[in-house]
PDB file of N, CA, C, O and CB in Angstrom:
ATOM      1  N   MET A   1       0.849  -1.232  -0.236  1.00  0.00           N
ATOM      2  CA  MET A   1      -0.275  -0.278  -0.107  1.00  0.00           C
ATOM      3  C   MET A   1       0.946   1.727  -0.210  1.00  0.00           C
ATOM      4  O   MET A   1       2.027   2.018   0.302  1.00  0.00           O
ATOM      5  CB  MET A   1      -1.367  -0.844   2.013  1.00  0.00           C
ATOM      6  N   PRO A   2       0.471   2.128  -0.650  1.00  0.00           N
ATOM      7  CA  PRO A   2       1.354   3.278  -0.938  1.00  0.00           C
ATOM      8  C   PRO A   2       1.152   4.360   0.232  1.00  0.00           C
ATOM      9  O   PRO A   2       0.000   4.325   0.665  1.00  0.00           O
ATOM     10  CB  PRO A   2       1.000   3.915  -2.426  1.00  0.00           C
ATOM     11  N   LYS A   3       1.940   5.270   0.828  1.00  0.00           N
ATOM     12  CA  LYS A   3       2.441   6.023   1.581  1.00  0.00           C
ATOM     13  C   LYS A   3       0.734   6.937   1.489  1.00  0.00           C
ATOM     14  O   LYS A   3      -0.193   6.923   0.679  1.00  0.00           O
ATOM     15  CB  LYS A   3       4.089   6.679   1.041  1.00  0.00           C
ATOM     16  N   LEU A   4       0.917   7.422   2.372  1.00  0.00           N
ATOM     17  CA  LEU A   4      -0.621   9.111   2.461  1.00  0.00           C
ATOM     18  C   LEU A   4      -0.027  10.120   2.457  1.00  0.00           C
ATOM     19  O   LEU A   4       0.986  10.267   3.141  1.00  0.00           O
ATOM     20  CB  LEU A   4      -1.760   9.498   4.002  1.00  0.00           C
ATOM     21  N   LYS A   5      -0.573  11.158   1.598  1.00  0.00           N
ATOM     22  CA  LYS A   5       0.284  12.659   2.192  1.00  0.00           C
ATOM     23  C   LYS A   5      -0.457  13.362   3.127  1.00  0.00           C
ATOM     24  O   LYS A   5      -1.640  13.671   2.981  1.00  0.00           O
ATOM     25  CB  LYS A   5       0.597  13.855   1.024  1.00  0.00           C
ATOM     26  N   THR A   6       0.144  13.582   3.962  1.00  0.00           N
ATOM     27  CA  THR A   6      -0.199  14.497   5.179  1.00  0.00           C
ATOM     28  C   THR A   6      -0.909  16.016   4.843  1.00  0.00           C
ATOM     29  O   THR A   6       0.052  16.785   4.821  1.00  0.00           O
ATOM     30  CB  THR A   6       1.246  14.766   5.978  1.00  0.00           C
ATOM     31  N   HIS A   7      -1.832  16.599   4.642  1.00  0.00           N
ATOM     32  CA  HIS A   7      -2.319  17.526   4.170  1.00  0.00           C
ATOM     33  C   HIS A   7      -1.628  18.875   4.956  1.00  0.00           C
ATOM     34  O   HIS A   7      -2.336  19.070   5.944  1.00  0.00           O
ATOM     35  CB  HIS A   7      -3.765  17.291   4.234  1.00  0.00           C
ATOM     36  N   SER A   8      -0.714  19.716   4.921  1.00  0.00           N
ATOM     37  CA  SER A   8       0.141  20.826   4.936  1.00  0.00           C
ATOM     38  C   SER A   8      -0.574  21.621   5.624  1.00  0.00           C
ATOM     39  O   SER A   8       0.124  22.426   6.240  1.00  0.00           O
ATOM     40  CB  SER A   8       0.575  21.376   3.713  1.00  0.00           C
ATOM     41  N   SER A   9      -1.348  21.705   5.736  1.00  0.00           N
ATOM     42  CA  SER A   9      -1.890  23.254   6.314  1.00  0.00           C
ATOM     43  C   SER A   9      -2.484  22.323   7.604  1.00  0.00           C
ATOM     44  O   SER A   9      -2.508  22.809   8.735  1.00  0.00           O
ATOM     45  CB  SER A   9      -3.353  24.429   5.116  1.00  0.00           C
ATOM     46  N   SER A  10      -2.781  21.466   7.439  1.00  0.00           N
ATOM     47  CA  SER A  10      -3.296  20.490   8.760  1.00  0.00           C
ATOM     48  C   SER A  10      -2.617  20.366   9.364  1.00  0.00           C
ATOM     49  O   SER A  10      -2.968  20.370  10.543  1.00  0.00           O
ATOM     50  CB  SER A  10      -3.710  19.300   8.761  1.00  0.00           C
ATOM     51  N   LYS A  11      -1.161  20.162   9.071  1.00  0.00           N
ATOM     52  CA  LYS A  11      -0.462  19.707  10.219  1.00  0.00           C
ATOM     53  C   LYS A  11      -0.046  20.846  10.669  1.00  0.00           C
ATOM     54  O   LYS A  11       1.076  20.623  11.123  1.00  0.00           O
ATOM     55  CB  LYS A  11       0.591  18.738  10.054  1.00  0.00           C
ATOM     56  N   LYS A  12      -0.324  22.023  10.816  1.00  0.00           N
ATOM     57  CA  LYS A  12       0.341  23.537  11.134  1.00  0.00           C
ATOM     58  C   LYS A  12      -0.608  23.755  12.159  1.00  0.00           C
ATOM     59  O   LYS A  12      -0.200  24.520  13.032  1.00  0.00           O
ATOM     60  CB  LYS A  12       0.369  24.851   9.839  1.00  0.00           C
ATOM     61  N   ARG A  13      -1.782  23.302  12.319  1.00  0.00           N
ATOM     62  CA  ARG A  13      -3.157  23.852  12.799  1.00  0.00           C
ATOM     63  C   ARG A  13      -3.832  23.180  13.847  1.00  0.00           C
ATOM     64  O   ARG A  13      -4.523  23.776  14.673  1.00  0.00           O
ATOM     65  CB  ARG A  13      -4.098  23.877  11.749  1.00  0.00           C
ATOM     66  N   PHE A  14      -3.622  21.746  13.835  1.00  0.00           N
ATOM     67  CA  PHE A  14      -4.166  20.644  14.313  1.00  0.00           C
ATOM     68  C   PHE A  14      -3.259  20.086  15.223  1.00  0.00           C
ATOM     69  O   PHE A  14      -2.208  20.728  15.219  1.00  0.00           O
ATOM     70  CB  PHE A  14      -4.537  19.778  13.334  1.00  0.00           C
ATOM     71  N   LYS A  15      -3.253  19.020  16.102  1.00  0.00           N
ATOM     72  CA  LYS A  15      -2.672  18.172  17.158  1.00  0.00           C
ATOM     73  C   LYS A  15      -3.294  17.565  17.779  1.00  0.00           C
ATOM     74  O   LYS A  15      -4.129  17.995  18.575  1.00  0.00           O
ATOM     75  CB  LYS A  15      -2.072  18.612  17.934  1.00  0.00           C
ATOM     76  N   ILE A  16      -2.913  15.888  17.460  1.00  0.00           N
ATOM     77  CA  ILE A  16      -4.164  15.005  18.205  1.00  0.00           C
ATOM     78  C   ILE A  16      -3.012  14.499  19.904  1.00  0.00           C
ATOM     79  O   ILE A  16      -1.818  14.235  20.047  1.00  0.00           O
ATOM     80  CB  ILE A  16      -4.842  13.038  16.748  1.00  0.00           C
ATOM     81  N   THR A  17      -3.922  14.565  20.638  1.00  0.00           N
ATOM     82  CA  THR A  17      -3.891  14.777  22.064  1.00  0.00           C
ATOM     83  C   THR A  17      -3.985  12.608  22.326  1.00  0.00           C
ATOM     84  O   THR A  17      -4.468  11.676  21.683  1.00  0.00           O
ATOM     85  CB  THR A  17      -5.658  16.154  22.760  1.00  0.00           C
ATOM     86  N   GLY A  18      -3.330  12.736  23.421  1.00  0.00           N
ATOM     87  CA  GLY A  18      -3.115  11.760  23.653  1.00  0.00           C
ATOM     88  C   GLY A  18      -4.374   9.751  24.117  1.00  0.00           C
ATOM     89  O   GLY A  18      -4.370   8.553  24.398  1.00  0.00           O
ATOM     90  N   THR A  19      -5.285  11.233  23.765  1.00  0.00           N
ATOM     91  CA  THR A  19      -6.584  10.263  24.029  1.00  0.00           C
ATOM     92  C   THR A  19      -7.134  10.312  22.514  1.00  0.00           C
ATOM     93  O   THR A  19      -8.260   9.844  22.344  1.00  0.00           O
ATOM     94  CB  THR A  19      -7.872  10.916  25.345  1.00  0.00           C
ATOM     95  N   GLY A  20      -6.495  10.798  21.470  1.00  0.00           N
ATOM     96  CA  GLY A  20      -7.183  10.785  20.319  1.00  0.00           C
ATOM     97  C   GLY A  20      -7.951  11.930  20.072  1.00  0.00           C
ATOM     98  O   GLY A  20      -8.218  12.175  18.895  1.00  0.00           O
ATOM     99  N   LYS A  21      -8.380  12.719  20.998  1.00  0.00           N
ATOM    100  CA  LYS A  21      -9.028  14.280  20.509  1.00  0.00           C
ATOM    101  C   LYS A  21      -7.977  14.754  19.164  1.00  0.00           C
ATOM    102  O   LYS A  21      -6.984  14.249  18.639  1.00  0.00           O
ATOM    103  CB  LYS A  21      -8.876  15.717  22.093  1.00  0.00           C
ATOM    104  N   VAL A  22      -8.823  16.055  18.930  1.00  0.00           N
ATOM    105  CA  VAL A  22      -7.749  17.175  17.828  1.00  0.00           C
ATOM    106  C   VAL A  22      -8.395  17.922  18.964  1.00  0.00           C
ATOM    107  O   VAL A  22      -9.470  17.828  19.557  1.00  0.00           O
ATOM    108  CB  VAL A  22      -8.012  17.705  15.699  1.00  0.00           C
ATOM    109  N   LYS A  23      -6.717  19.153  19.095  1.00  0.00           N
ATOM    110  CA  LYS A  23      -6.810  20.265  19.835  1.00  0.00           C
ATOM    111  C   LYS A  23      -6.435  21.428  18.327  1.00  0.00           C
ATOM    112  O   LYS A  23      -5.851  21.242  17.259  1.00  0.00           O
ATOM    113  CB  LYS A  23      -5.587  20.189  21.377  1.00  0.00           C
ATOM    114  N   ARG A  24      -7.158  22.688  18.993  1.00  0.00           N
ATOM    115  CA  ARG A  24      -6.599  23.565  18.002  1.00  0.00           C
ATOM    116  C   ARG A  24      -6.784  24.821  18.732  1.00  0.00           C
ATOM    117  O   ARG A  24      -6.938  25.183  19.898  1.00  0.00           O
ATOM    118  CB  ARG A  24      -7.280  23.515  16.541  1.00  0.00           C
ATOM    119  N   ASN A  25      -6.700  25.374  17.474  1.00  0.00           N
ATOM    120  CA  ASN A  25      -6.214  27.078  18.522  1.00  0.00           C
ATOM    121  C   ASN A  25      -7.706  28.058  17.878  1.00  0.00           C
ATOM    122  O   ASN A  25      -8.174  28.050  16.739  1.00  0.00           O
ATOM    123  CB  ASN A  25      -3.893  28.244  17.708  1.00  0.00           C
ATOM    124  N   LYS A  26      -8.245  28.978  19.325  1.00  0.00           N
ATOM    125  CA  LYS A  26      -9.487  29.208  18.494  1.00  0.00           C
ATOM    126  C   LYS A  26      -9.329  30.648  17.274  1.00  0.00           C
ATOM    127  O   LYS A  26      -8.130  30.920  17.219  1.00  0.00           O
ATOM    128  CB  LYS A  26     -10.813  29.520  19.746  1.00  0.00           C
ATOM    129  N   ALA A  27      -9.863  31.264  16.662  1.00  0.00           N
ATOM    130  CA  ALA A  27     -10.217  32.599  15.893  1.00  0.00           C
ATOM    131  C   ALA A  27     -10.218  33.339  15.822  1.00  0.00           C
ATOM    132  O   ALA A  27     -10.171  33.667  17.008  1.00  0.00           O
ATOM    133  CB  ALA A  27     -10.694  32.972  15.646  1.00  0.00           C
ATOM    134  N   TYR A  28     -10.243  34.505  15.105  1.00  0.00           N
ATOM    135  CA  TYR A  28     -10.838  36.440  15.909  1.00  0.00           C
ATOM    136  C   TYR A  28      -9.269  36.221  16.156  1.00  0.00           C
ATOM    137  O   TYR A  28      -8.894  36.827  15.153  1.00  0.00           O
ATOM    138  CB  TYR A  28     -12.404  36.837  17.925  1.00  0.00           C
ATOM    139  N   LYS A  29      -8.318  35.879  16.642  1.00  0.00           N
ATOM    140  CA  LYS A  29      -7.032  37.053  16.601  1.00  0.00           C
ATOM    141  C   LYS A  29      -5.670  37.165  16.540  1.00  0.00           C
ATOM    142  O   LYS A  29      -4.644  37.141  17.220  1.00  0.00           O
ATOM    143  CB  LYS A  29      -6.999  37.646  17.459  1.00  0.00           C
ATOM    144  N   SER A  30      -6.193  37.326  15.201  1.00  0.00           N
ATOM    145  CA  SER A  30      -4.946  37.784  14.524  1.00  0.00           C
ATOM    146  C   SER A  30      -5.073  39.716  13.782  1.00  0.00           C
ATOM    147  O   SER A  30      -4.124  40.413  13.421  1.00  0.00           O
ATOM    148  CB  SER A  30      -4.731  36.410  13.103  1.00  0.00           C
ATOM    149  N   HIS A  31      -6.603  40.093  13.777  1.00  0.00           N
ATOM    150  CA  HIS A  31      -6.353  41.401  13.588  1.00  0.00           C
ATOM    151  C   HIS A  31      -7.769  42.197  14.458  1.00  0.00           C
ATOM    152  O   HIS A  31      -8.580  41.463  15.022  1.00  0.00           O
ATOM    153  CB  HIS A  31      -6.197  41.683  11.816  1.00  0.00           C
ATOM    154  N   ILE A  32      -7.907  43.355  14.485  1.00  0.00           N
ATOM    155  CA  ILE A  32      -8.537  44.125  14.634  1.00  0.00           C
ATOM    156  C   ILE A  32      -8.870  44.332  16.192  1.00  0.00           C
ATOM    157  O   ILE A  32      -9.925  44.652  16.741  1.00  0.00           O
ATOM    158  CB  ILE A  32      -9.396  43.908  13.803  1.00  0.00           C
ATOM    159  N   LEU A  33      -7.495  44.012  16.756  1.00  0.00           N
ATOM    160  CA  LEU A  33      -7.739  44.058  18.249  1.00  0.00           C
ATOM    161  C   LEU A  33      -7.932  44.649  19.005  1.00  0.00           C
ATOM    162  O   LEU A  33      -7.983  44.130  20.121  1.00  0.00           O
ATOM    163  CB  LEU A  33      -7.280  43.826  18.768  1.00  0.00           C
ATOM    164  N   THR A  34      -8.222  46.517  18.821  1.00  0.00           N
ATOM    165  CA  THR A  34      -8.143  47.474  19.425  1.00  0.00           C
ATOM    166  C   THR A  34      -9.430  46.898  20.251  1.00  0.00           C
ATOM    167  O   THR A  34      -9.725  46.762  21.438  1.00  0.00           O
ATOM    168  CB  THR A  34      -8.065  48.819  18.629  1.00  0.00           C
ATOM    169  N   LYS A  35      -9.892  46.697  19.287  1.00  0.00           N
ATOM    170  CA  LYS A  35     -12.174  47.064  19.540  1.00  0.00           C
ATOM    171  C   LYS A  35     -12.611  45.479  20.719  1.00  0.00           C
ATOM    172  O   LYS A  35     -13.677  45.489  21.336  1.00  0.00           O
ATOM    173  CB  LYS A  35     -13.720  46.627  16.845  1.00  0.00           C
ATOM    174  N   LYS A  36     -11.750  44.423  20.829  1.00  0.00           N
ATOM    175  CA  LYS A  36     -11.710  43.202  21.474  1.00  0.00           C
ATOM    176  C   LYS A  36     -11.612  43.972  23.029  1.00  0.00           C
ATOM    177  O   LYS A  36     -11.054  45.000  23.415  1.00  0.00           O
ATOM    178  CB  LYS A  36     -10.344  42.092  20.913  1.00  0.00           C
ATOM    179  N   SER A  37     -12.314  43.095  23.593  1.00  0.00           N
ATOM    180  CA  SER A  37     -11.268  43.459  25.322  1.00  0.00           C
ATOM    181  C   SER A  37     -10.533  41.960  25.639  1.00  0.00           C
ATOM    182  O   SER A  37     -10.398  40.802  25.243  1.00  0.00           O
ATOM    183  CB  SER A  37     -12.649  43.929  27.202  1.00  0.00           C
ATOM    184  N   ALA A  38     -10.161  42.981  26.717  1.00  0.00           N
ATOM    185  CA  ALA A  38      -8.801  42.446  27.494  1.00  0.00           C
ATOM    186  C   ALA A  38      -9.093  40.732  27.802  1.00  0.00           C
ATOM    187  O   ALA A  38      -8.233  39.925  27.450  1.00  0.00           O
ATOM    188  CB  ALA A  38      -8.550  43.445  29.219  1.00  0.00           C
ATOM    189  N   LYS A  39     -10.227  40.312  28.404  1.00  0.00           N
ATOM    190  CA  LYS A  39     -10.639  39.186  29.028  1.00  0.00           C
ATOM    191  C   LYS A  39     -10.941  38.549  27.224  1.00  0.00           C
ATOM    192  O   LYS A  39     -10.306  37.587  26.789  1.00  0.00           O
ATOM    193  CB  LYS A  39     -12.126  39.434  30.402  1.00  0.00           C
ATOM    194  N   ARG A  40     -12.015  39.313  26.370  1.00  0.00           N
ATOM    195  CA  ARG A  40     -12.345  38.261  24.568  1.00  0.00           C
ATOM    196  C   ARG A  40     -10.454  37.379  24.427  1.00  0.00           C
ATOM    197  O   ARG A  40     -10.040  36.230  24.277  1.00  0.00           O
ATOM    198  CB  ARG A  40     -12.716  40.154  22.292  1.00  0.00           C
ATOM    199  N   LYS A  41      -9.770  38.903  24.607  1.00  0.00           N
ATOM    200  CA  LYS A  41      -8.055  38.196  23.752  1.00  0.00           C
ATOM    201  C   LYS A  41      -7.719  37.612  24.396  1.00  0.00           C
ATOM    202  O   LYS A  41      -7.021  36.791  23.802  1.00  0.00           O
ATOM    203  CB  LYS A  41      -6.704  38.921  23.364  1.00  0.00           C
ATOM    204  N   ARG A  42      -7.736  37.377  25.644  1.00  0.00           N
ATOM    205  CA  ARG A  42      -7.285  36.346  27.080  1.00  0.00           C
ATOM    206  C   ARG A  42      -7.836  35.003  26.296  1.00  0.00           C
ATOM    207  O   ARG A  42      -7.262  34.486  25.338  1.00  0.00           O
ATOM    208  CB  ARG A  42      -8.326  36.742  29.004  1.00  0.00           C
ATOM    209  N   ASN A  43      -8.791  34.645  26.761  1.00  0.00           N
ATOM    210  CA  ASN A  43      -9.359  33.546  26.131  1.00  0.00           C
ATOM    211  C   ASN A  43      -9.571  33.065  24.910  1.00  0.00           C
ATOM    212  O   ASN A  43     -10.083  31.975  24.652  1.00  0.00           O
ATOM    213  CB  ASN A  43     -10.173  33.508  26.410  1.00  0.00           C
ATOM    214  N   LEU A  44      -9.129  33.979  24.040  1.00  0.00           N
ATOM    215  CA  LEU A  44      -9.056  33.184  22.633  1.00  0.00           C
ATOM    216  C   LEU A  44      -7.372  32.531  22.722  1.00  0.00           C
ATOM    217  O   LEU A  44      -7.172  31.582  21.964  1.00  0.00           O
ATOM    218  CB  LEU A  44      -9.349  34.470  21.033  1.00  0.00           C
ATOM    219  N   ARG A  45      -6.521  32.856  23.345  1.00  0.00           N
ATOM    220  CA  ARG A  45      -5.118  32.583  23.692  1.00  0.00           C
ATOM    221  C   ARG A  45      -5.483  31.009  24.018  1.00  0.00           C
ATOM    222  O   ARG A  45      -4.574  30.230  23.734  1.00  0.00           O
ATOM    223  CB  ARG A  45      -4.389  33.618  25.059  1.00  0.00           C
ATOM    224  N   LYS A  46      -6.770  30.381  24.612  1.00  0.00           N
ATOM    225  CA  LYS A  46      -6.027  28.987  24.970  1.00  0.00           C
ATOM    226  C   LYS A  46      -6.761  27.944  23.832  1.00  0.00           C
ATOM    227  O   LYS A  46      -7.835  28.000  23.233  1.00  0.00           O
ATOM    228  CB  LYS A  46      -6.351  28.419  26.836  1.00  0.00           C
ATOM    229  N   SER A  47      -6.031  27.307  23.837  1.00  0.00           N
ATOM    230  CA  SER A  47      -6.214  26.185  22.552  1.00  0.00           C
ATOM    231  C   SER A  47      -7.256  25.623  22.911  1.00  0.00           C
ATOM    232  O   SER A  47      -7.476  25.789  24.111  1.00  0.00           O
ATOM    233  CB  SER A  47      -5.099  25.033  22.249  1.00  0.00           C
ATOM    234  N   THR A  48      -8.498  24.619  22.023  1.00  0.00           N
ATOM    235  CA  THR A  48      -9.556  23.757  22.519  1.00  0.00           C
ATOM    236  C   THR A  48      -9.597  22.970  21.861  1.00  0.00           C
ATOM    237  O   THR A  48      -8.833  22.986  20.896  1.00  0.00           O
ATOM    238  CB  THR A  48     -10.692  24.110  22.691  1.00  0.00           C
ATOM    239  N   ILE A  49     -10.512  21.878  22.046  1.00  0.00           N
ATOM    240  CA  ILE A  49     -11.152  20.418  21.296  1.00  0.00           C
ATOM    241  C   ILE A  49     -12.017  21.160  20.292  1.00  0.00           C
ATOM    242  O   ILE A  49     -12.870  22.047  20.353  1.00  0.00           O
ATOM    243  CB  ILE A  49     -12.226  19.183  22.427  1.00  0.00           C
ATOM    244  N   ALA A  50     -11.213  20.135  18.958  1.00  0.00           N
ATOM    245  CA  ALA A  50     -12.122  20.386  18.099  1.00  0.00           C
ATOM    246  C   ALA A  50     -13.700  19.444  18.060  1.00  0.00           C
ATOM    247  O   ALA A  50     -13.944  18.408  18.677  1.00  0.00           O
ATOM    248  CB  ALA A  50     -11.308  20.268  16.902  1.00  0.00           C
ATOM    249  N   SER A  51     -14.378  20.015  17.360  1.00  0.00           N
ATOM    250  CA  SER A  51     -15.704  19.446  17.413  1.00  0.00           C
ATOM    251  C   SER A  51     -15.568  17.828  17.050  1.00  0.00           C
ATOM    252  O   SER A  51     -14.513  17.449  16.542  1.00  0.00           O
ATOM    253  CB  SER A  51     -16.701  20.273  16.343  1.00  0.00           C
ATOM    254  N   THR A  52     -16.688  16.824  17.323  1.00  0.00           N
ATOM    255  CA  THR A  52     -16.630  15.481  16.964  1.00  0.00           C
ATOM    256  C   THR A  52     -16.887  15.687  15.460  1.00  0.00           C
ATOM    257  O   THR A  52     -16.184  15.362  14.503  1.00  0.00           O
ATOM    258  CB  THR A  52     -17.679  14.504  17.768  1.00  0.00           C
ATOM    259  N   ALA A  53     -18.012  16.276  15.499  1.00  0.00           N
ATOM    260  CA  ALA A  53     -17.914  16.254  13.687  1.00  0.00           C
ATOM    261  C   ALA A  53     -17.219  16.415  12.775  1.00  0.00           C
ATOM    262  O   ALA A  53     -17.153  15.788  11.717  1.00  0.00           O
ATOM    263  CB  ALA A  53     -18.415  16.837  13.132  1.00  0.00           C
ATOM    264  N   ASN A  54     -16.709  17.195  13.105  1.00  0.00           N
ATOM    265  CA  ASN A  54     -14.756  17.497  12.388  1.00  0.00           C
ATOM    266  C   ASN A  54     -13.615  16.862  12.369  1.00  0.00           C
ATOM    267  O   ASN A  54     -12.661  16.776  11.595  1.00  0.00           O
ATOM    268  CB  ASN A  54     -13.995  18.466  12.914  1.00  0.00           C
ATOM    269  N   GLU A  55     -13.962  16.368  13.547  1.00  0.00           N
ATOM    270  CA  GLU A  55     -12.882  15.203  14.096  1.00  0.00           C
ATOM    271  C   GLU A  55     -12.331  14.447  13.158  1.00  0.00           C
ATOM    272  O   GLU A  55     -11.116  14.449  12.964  1.00  0.00           O
ATOM    273  CB  GLU A  55     -13.444  14.182  15.017  1.00  0.00           C
ATOM    274  N   SER A  56     -13.177  13.716  12.470  1.00  0.00           N
ATOM    275  CA  SER A  56     -13.128  12.182  11.592  1.00  0.00           C
ATOM    276  C   SER A  56     -12.565  12.457  10.321  1.00  0.00           C
ATOM    277  O   SER A  56     -12.099  11.611   9.557  1.00  0.00           O
ATOM    278  CB  SER A  56     -14.680  11.412  11.269  1.00  0.00           C
ATOM    279  N   ILE A  57     -12.653  14.121  10.061  1.00  0.00           N
ATOM    280  CA  ILE A  57     -12.191  14.595   8.855  1.00  0.00           C
ATOM    281  C   ILE A  57     -10.386  15.014   8.701  1.00  0.00           C
ATOM    282  O   ILE A  57      -9.525  14.683   7.885  1.00  0.00           O
ATOM    283  CB  ILE A  57     -13.156  15.864   8.640  1.00  0.00           C
ATOM    284  N   ILE A  58     -10.383  15.765   9.749  1.00  0.00           N
ATOM    285  CA  ILE A  58      -9.015  16.421  10.295  1.00  0.00           C
ATOM    286  C   ILE A  58      -8.204  14.709  10.588  1.00  0.00           C
ATOM    287  O   ILE A  58      -7.215  14.392   9.926  1.00  0.00           O
ATOM    288  CB  ILE A  58      -9.332  17.696  12.122  1.00  0.00           C
ATOM    289  N   LYS A  59      -8.612  14.068  11.303  1.00  0.00           N
ATOM    290  CA  LYS A  59      -7.277  12.640  11.305  1.00  0.00           C
ATOM    291  C   LYS A  59      -7.788  11.920   9.923  1.00  0.00           C
ATOM    292  O   LYS A  59      -7.473  10.730   9.884  1.00  0.00           O
ATOM    293  CB  LYS A  59      -7.394  11.144  13.039  1.00  0.00           C
ATOM    294  N   VAL A  60      -8.501  12.389   8.796  1.00  0.00           N
ATOM    295  CA  VAL A  60      -7.888  11.908   7.881  1.00  0.00           C
ATOM    296  C   VAL A  60      -6.839  12.303   6.960  1.00  0.00           C
ATOM    297  O   VAL A  60      -6.093  11.487   6.418  1.00  0.00           O
ATOM    298  CB  VAL A  60      -8.576  11.653   7.424  1.00  0.00           C
ATOM    299  N   MET A  61      -6.772  13.813   6.748  1.00  0.00           N
ATOM    300  CA  MET A  61      -6.257  14.499   6.818  1.00  0.00           C
ATOM    301  C   MET A  61      -4.729  14.439   7.343  1.00  0.00           C
ATOM    302  O   MET A  61      -3.856  14.862   6.586  1.00  0.00           O
ATOM    303  CB  MET A  61      -7.003  15.016   7.203  1.00  0.00           C
ATOM    304  N   LEU A  62      -4.384  13.941   8.580  1.00  0.00           N
ATOM    305  CA  LEU A  62      -3.566  13.279   9.102  1.00  0.00           C
ATOM    306  C   LEU A  62      -2.886  12.280   9.945  1.00  0.00           C
ATOM    307  O   LEU A  62      -2.640  11.960  11.108  1.00  0.00           O
ATOM    308  CB  LEU A  62      -3.448  13.638   9.157  1.00  0.00           C
ATOM    309  N   PRO A  63      -2.719  11.968   8.707  1.00  0.00           N
ATOM    310  CA  PRO A  63      -2.963  10.020   8.242  1.00  0.00           C
ATOM    311  C   PRO A  63      -1.949   9.443   9.791  1.00  0.00           C
ATOM    312  O   PRO A  63      -2.088   8.545  10.622  1.00  0.00           O
ATOM    313  CB  PRO A  63      -1.735   9.281   5.907  1.00  0.00           C
ATOM    314  N   TYR A  64      -0.961  10.517   9.551  1.00  0.00           N
ATOM    315  CA  TYR A  64       0.347   9.707  10.722  1.00  0.00           C
ATOM    316  C   TYR A  64       0.210  10.491  11.864  1.00  0.00           C
ATOM    317  O   TYR A  64       1.269  11.111  11.762  1.00  0.00           O
ATOM    318  CB  TYR A  64       2.240   9.787  10.236  1.00  0.00           C
ATOM    319  N   LYS A  65      -0.255  10.879  12.768  1.00  0.00           N
ATOM    320  CA  LYS A  65      -0.355  11.522  13.887  1.00  0.00           C
ATOM    321  C   LYS A  65      -1.111  10.642  14.747  1.00  0.00           C
ATOM    322  O   LYS A  65      -1.374  10.982  15.900  1.00  0.00           O
ATOM    323  CB  LYS A  65      -0.900  12.806  13.723  1.00  0.00           C
TER     324      LYS A  65
END
């Protein structure tokens, strides 16, 4: 069976946890930050778990993680 290619943008955005869940960073933290509160920006720093609906798609894009 041939090797599968890893999706390049996905390997930069997602990590697989030890239990097999998909970890991702939150959106809306790249620009127009002056109008966002400090609390909102602080909470956007934290990573979160991707939804189970998207998890299977992400795992197909990351075959060797």
